C-alpha positions in Angstrom: -31.3 288.9 113.7 -27.5 288.4 114.3 -26.4 284.9 113.4 -24.7 283.9 116.6 -25.5 281.4 119.3 -24.1 283.3 122.2 -24.6 282.8 125.2 -24.6 279.1 124.3 -21.4 277.4 123.7 -22.4 273.9 122.6 -25.4 272.2 120.8 -26.8 268.8 121.8 -28.9 266.5 119.6 -31.0 264.5 122.0 -32.7 261.4 120.8 -34.5 258.1 121.8 -31.6 255.8 121.0 -31.8 252.1 119.7 -29.9 248.9 119.6 -27.0 248.3 117.3 -27.2 244.4 117.2 -29.4 241.5 118.3 -27.7 241.2 121.8 -28.4 244.8 122.5 -32.3 244.6 122.0 -33.4 243.2 125.4 -31.0 245.5 127.5 -32.2 248.5 125.4 -35.9 247.7 126.0 -35.1 247.2 129.7 -34.0 250.8 129.7 -37.1 252.0 127.8 -39.3 250.2 130.2 -37.3 250.9 133.3 -39.6 250.7 136.5 -42.5 249.0 134.9 -41.5 245.4 135.9 -41.9 244.0 132.4 -40.2 240.5 132.3 -37.6 239.7 129.8 -39.8 237.1 128.0 -42.3 240.0 127.1 -39.3 242.2 126.1 -38.2 239.4 123.7 -41.6 239.5 122.0 -41.6 243.3 121.7 -38.1 243.0 120.3 -39.2 241.0 117.3 -39.6 244.3 115.5 -35.9 244.8 116.0 -34.8 241.3 115.1 -36.8 241.5 111.9 -34.2 244.1 110.8 -31.2 242.2 112.3 -31.4 243.6 115.7 -30.4 247.0 114.6 -32.4 250.2 114.8 -32.3 252.6 111.9 -32.4 255.7 114.2 -28.7 255.6 115.0 -27.5 256.0 111.5 -30.2 258.7 110.9 -29.0 260.7 113.9 -25.4 260.5 112.7 -26.7 261.8 109.4 -28.7 264.6 111.0 -25.6 265.4 113.1 -23.4 265.8 110.1 -26.1 267.9 108.3 -26.4 270.3 111.3 -22.7 270.5 111.3 -22.6 271.4 107.7 -25.3 274.1 108.1 -23.7 275.6 111.1 -20.4 275.8 109.3 -22.1 277.4 106.4 -23.3 280.1 108.6 -20.0 280.5 110.5 -21.4 279.1 113.8 -18.4 277.3 115.1 -19.7 275.5 118.2 -19.3 271.6 119.2 -22.2 269.6 118.4 -22.9 266.4 120.5 -25.3 263.5 120.3 -26.8 261.9 123.2 -29.7 259.4 123.8 -32.1 258.7 126.5 -32.1 254.9 126.2 -28.8 253.7 124.5 -25.1 254.6 123.8 -24.3 257.5 123.4 -26.1 258.1 126.6 -27.3 261.8 127.5 -25.2 261.9 130.7 -22.0 260.9 129.0 -22.7 263.4 126.1 -23.1 266.3 128.5 -20.1 265.3 130.6 -18.0 265.2 127.4 -19.3 268.7 126.4 -18.2 270.0 129.9 -14.8 268.4 129.6 -14.5 270.3 126.3 -15.3 273.6 127.9 -19.0 274.0 127.4 -21.0 275.5 130.2 -24.3 276.4 128.5 -25.9 273.9 126.1 -28.8 274.3 123.7 -30.7 271.1 122.8 -32.6 269.9 119.8 -34.8 267.0 120.6 -35.7 264.6 117.7 -39.4 264.9 118.5 -41.3 267.7 116.7 -44.5 267.6 118.9 -45.4 268.4 122.5 -46.5 265.4 124.7 -45.1 263.5 127.6 -43.2 261.2 125.4 -42.1 263.8 122.9 -41.2 266.6 125.3 -41.6 266.3 129.1 -39.9 262.8 129.4 -36.9 264.3 127.6 -36.8 267.1 130.0 -37.1 264.8 132.9 -34.1 262.9 131.5 -32.1 266.2 131.2 -32.9 267.0 134.9 -31.8 263.6 136.0 -28.6 263.8 134.0 -27.8 267.3 135.4 -28.5 265.9 139.0 -25.9 263.1 138.3 -23.4 265.4 136.9 -23.7 267.8 139.8 -22.9 264.9 142.2 -19.6 264.7 140.2 -19.0 268.4 140.6 -20.0 269.2 137.1 -22.3 272.2 136.7 -24.1 272.9 133.2 -27.1 275.0 132.1 -29.1 273.2 129.5 -32.0 274.7 127.6 -34.0 273.3 124.5 -35.5 274.8 121.4 -39.3 275.1 121.3 -41.5 272.4 119.8 -41.1 272.7 116.0 -44.0 270.8 114.6 -45.5 274.1 113.0 -42.1 275.5 111.9 -41.9 276.2 108.2 -38.7 274.0 107.8 -40.5 271.0 109.2 -43.8 271.5 107.4 -42.1 272.4 103.9 -40.0 269.2 104.1 -43.2 267.2 104.6 -44.9 268.9 101.8 -42.1 268.1 99.5 -42.3 264.4 100.6 -46.1 264.1 100.0 -45.8 265.7 96.5 -42.9 263.3 95.7 -44.9 260.3 96.9 -47.8 261.2 94.7 -45.4 261.6 91.7 -44.0 258.1 92.4 -47.6 256.8 92.7 -48.4 258.3 89.4 -51.9 259.2 90.5 -53.6 262.5 91.3 -55.0 262.8 94.9 -58.6 262.2 95.1 -61.1 259.8 96.6 -59.4 257.1 94.7 -56.0 258.0 96.0 -56.4 259.6 99.5 -53.5 260.7 101.9 -53.4 259.2 105.3 -51.0 261.1 107.8 -49.6 258.8 110.4 -48.1 259.4 113.9 -47.4 257.3 117.0 -50.5 256.5 119.1 -50.3 257.5 122.8 -52.7 256.7 125.7 -55.6 258.9 125.7 -54.7 260.0 129.3 -51.4 261.3 127.8 -53.3 263.0 125.0 -55.6 264.8 127.4 -52.6 265.9 129.4 -50.5 267.1 126.5 -49.9 270.7 125.9 -51.5 273.2 128.3 -54.8 275.0 128.5 -53.5 277.6 126.0 -51.8 275.3 123.5 -53.1 272.6 121.4 -53.0 268.9 122.5 -50.9 266.2 120.7 -53.6 265.3 118.2 -54.6 269.0 117.6 -50.9 269.7 116.8 -51.0 267.0 114.2 -54.4 267.9 112.7 -53.1 271.5 112.3 -50.0 270.5 110.5 -51.7 267.9 108.5 -54.2 270.5 107.1 -51.3 272.7 106.1 -49.4 270.1 104.4 -52.4 268.7 102.5 -53.4 272.2 101.3 -49.9 273.0 100.0 -49.3 269.7 98.5 -52.8 270.1 96.7 -51.8 273.4 95.4 -48.6 272.0 93.9 -50.3 268.8 92.4 -53.2 270.7 91.0 -55.9 268.6 92.9 -57.3 268.9 96.3 -56.0 266.3 98.7 -58.6 264.3 100.7 -56.8 263.3 103.9 -57.2 261.8 107.4 -55.0 261.2 110.5 -54.2 257.8 111.7 -52.0 256.3 114.4 -49.5 253.4 114.6 -47.4 251.6 117.2 -50.0 251.1 119.9 -48.7 249.1 122.7 -49.8 248.2 126.3 -52.7 246.4 127.6 -55.8 246.3 125.4 -57.8 247.6 128.3 -56.0 251.0 128.1 -57.5 253.4 125.7 -55.0 254.8 123.1 -55.5 257.4 120.3 -57.2 255.9 117.2 -57.9 255.0 114.4 -55.0 252.6 113.8 -53.5 252.8 110.2 -54.4 249.4 109.2 -58.0 249.8 110.1 -58.0 253.1 108.2 -56.7 251.4 105.1 -59.6 248.9 105.4 -62.1 251.8 105.7 -60.7 253.5 102.7 -60.8 250.4 100.6 -64.4 249.8 101.5 -65.1 253.4 100.3 -63.6 252.6 96.9 -59.9 253.8 97.3 -57.6 251.8 95.2 -54.4 253.7 96.0 -53.1 255.5 99.1 -50.2 257.7 100.2 -49.0 257.2 103.8 -47.2 260.3 105.2 -45.5 259.7 108.6 -45.6 263.3 109.9 -45.3 262.2 113.5 -41.6 261.2 112.9 -38.6 263.2 112.1 -36.9 260.4 110.4 -37.6 256.7 109.4 -37.7 255.3 112.9 -38.6 251.6 113.6 -42.2 252.6 113.8 -41.9 253.8 110.2 -40.1 251.0 108.6 -41.9 248.3 110.6 -45.4 249.5 111.3 -45.8 251.2 107.9 -43.2 249.8 105.4 -43.9 246.3 106.7 -47.3 245.9 108.4 -49.3 248.6 106.7 -47.8 247.6 103.2 -48.9 244.0 104.0 -52.4 245.3 104.7 -52.4 247.4 101.5 -51.2 244.3 99.5 -53.9 242.1 101.0 -56.5 244.6 100.1 -55.1 245.1 96.6 -54.4 248.8 97.2 -51.3 250.4 95.7 -49.4 252.2 98.5 -46.7 254.8 98.4 -45.0 255.9 101.6 -44.0 259.5 101.8 -40.5 260.3 103.2 -39.8 261.9 106.6 -38.1 265.3 107.1 -34.7 263.5 107.9 -32.0 265.6 106.5 -34.0 267.5 104.0 -32.2 271.0 103.6 -35.2 273.1 104.7 -35.6 271.0 107.8 -32.0 271.2 108.9 -32.0 275.0 108.0 -35.1 275.3 110.1 -33.6 273.8 113.1 -30.6 276.0 112.9 -32.9 279.0 112.6 -34.6 277.8 115.8 -31.2 277.6 117.5 -30.4 281.2 116.4 -33.8 282.4 117.5 -33.6 281.0 121.0 -30.0 282.4 121.5 -31.3 285.8 120.4 -34.0 285.6 123.0 -31.6 284.7 125.7 -29.5 287.8 124.8 -32.6 290.0 125.4 -33.5 290.5 121.8 -36.9 290.1 120.2 -36.4 287.9 117.2 -39.4 286.9 115.0 -40.8 283.7 116.2 -41.9 282.0 112.9 -44.6 279.5 112.7 -47.4 278.4 110.3 -50.9 277.2 111.0 -53.4 278.2 113.7 -51.6 277.4 116.9 -48.7 279.8 116.7 -45.2 279.4 118.0 -44.8 277.1 121.0 -43.3 278.6 124.2 -39.5 278.6 124.5 -39.7 277.5 128.1 -42.4 274.9 129.1 -45.1 275.9 131.6 -45.1 274.0 135.0 -47.4 271.0 134.6 -47.1 271.1 130.8 -47.4 267.7 128.9 -47.8 265.5 131.9 -48.3 261.8 131.8 -51.9 262.1 133.0 -54.0 265.1 133.4 -54.1 266.5 136.9 -51.5 264.1 138.2 -48.0 265.5 139.0 -45.5 262.6 139.0 -43.2 264.6 141.2 -40.3 263.9 138.8 -38.1 267.0 138.1 -38.0 268.3 134.7 -35.6 270.7 133.2 -36.3 273.5 130.7 -39.3 274.7 132.6 -40.4 277.8 134.2 -40.7 277.8 138.0 -44.1 277.5 139.4 -46.0 280.9 139.4 -43.6 282.4 136.8 -45.0 284.0 133.7 -43.8 282.5 130.4 
């Protein structure tokens, strides 16, 4: 496969965004919850997670580091395209990033979203934001074509980075995996209505995607450590009304259950996140660690993919793969596990907020209704 990114002439790293200082927290959360009518008093309460760390999200520095790592890998391969960073909910905003790329001469942009899995929050909502930004720019007389790489939860680069992280965590723990020291994979909880509506009838749902990847990571880590790794999947960061069902079990309840079964040590692996988001440093490093300490359990938290060389190289492989497809070539679509490579272009109705309900909100990077993928 030729190492070129034609017909694309720019790369966009698209992320969630986060506040930089305490006075940013409530305005940022207003952006995140736009249209839900949540009062500022409630947003102040939610913002305590950010205030706990000085009002600054870790995601911004992590995106800057990933941007630099992508630039280095692209340069290493002789791929001299501009790489921009834009966010859904905070500066630098997506619309501004696309406007700047256009001003620099870009007309066709390929996007990396900092979410590995396919769900409404992890895929479709980003595509809705892209569609909204393109409509705004069209109103300014700016025309751009924007695509995104496929969901990469089961790409070897992401999986291998997480295997390395789990092995390193057990080595730091100084204990072999087993019933006394199990592995708990953790991801962001979502409403069960979103879980049911994630993926399509021919692709795995959000939880199935995680279970498939978790089995791969546990097996590979066990082979390297010389012991089978007992594992389970737990969730963090549940929000909303208690009356709304969300995916379970919560990671803290999982720790209680494991302790009751005799586990004295545990490794937490946040495979649902590509870097140490607020959900990782607060929900796991702060709350879950407090739970483990209360139970007298030794806890080690595995790292995230972050800027691991295999992860960054894998992202660039996906850029090259998608560009080759757009040129009419037939590149190998590498994946691991049982689910296969995710479609390049999302099917209509993929990853809705609720099953059977069309929000009517336009989404980019999607096949027209009735078209074959």
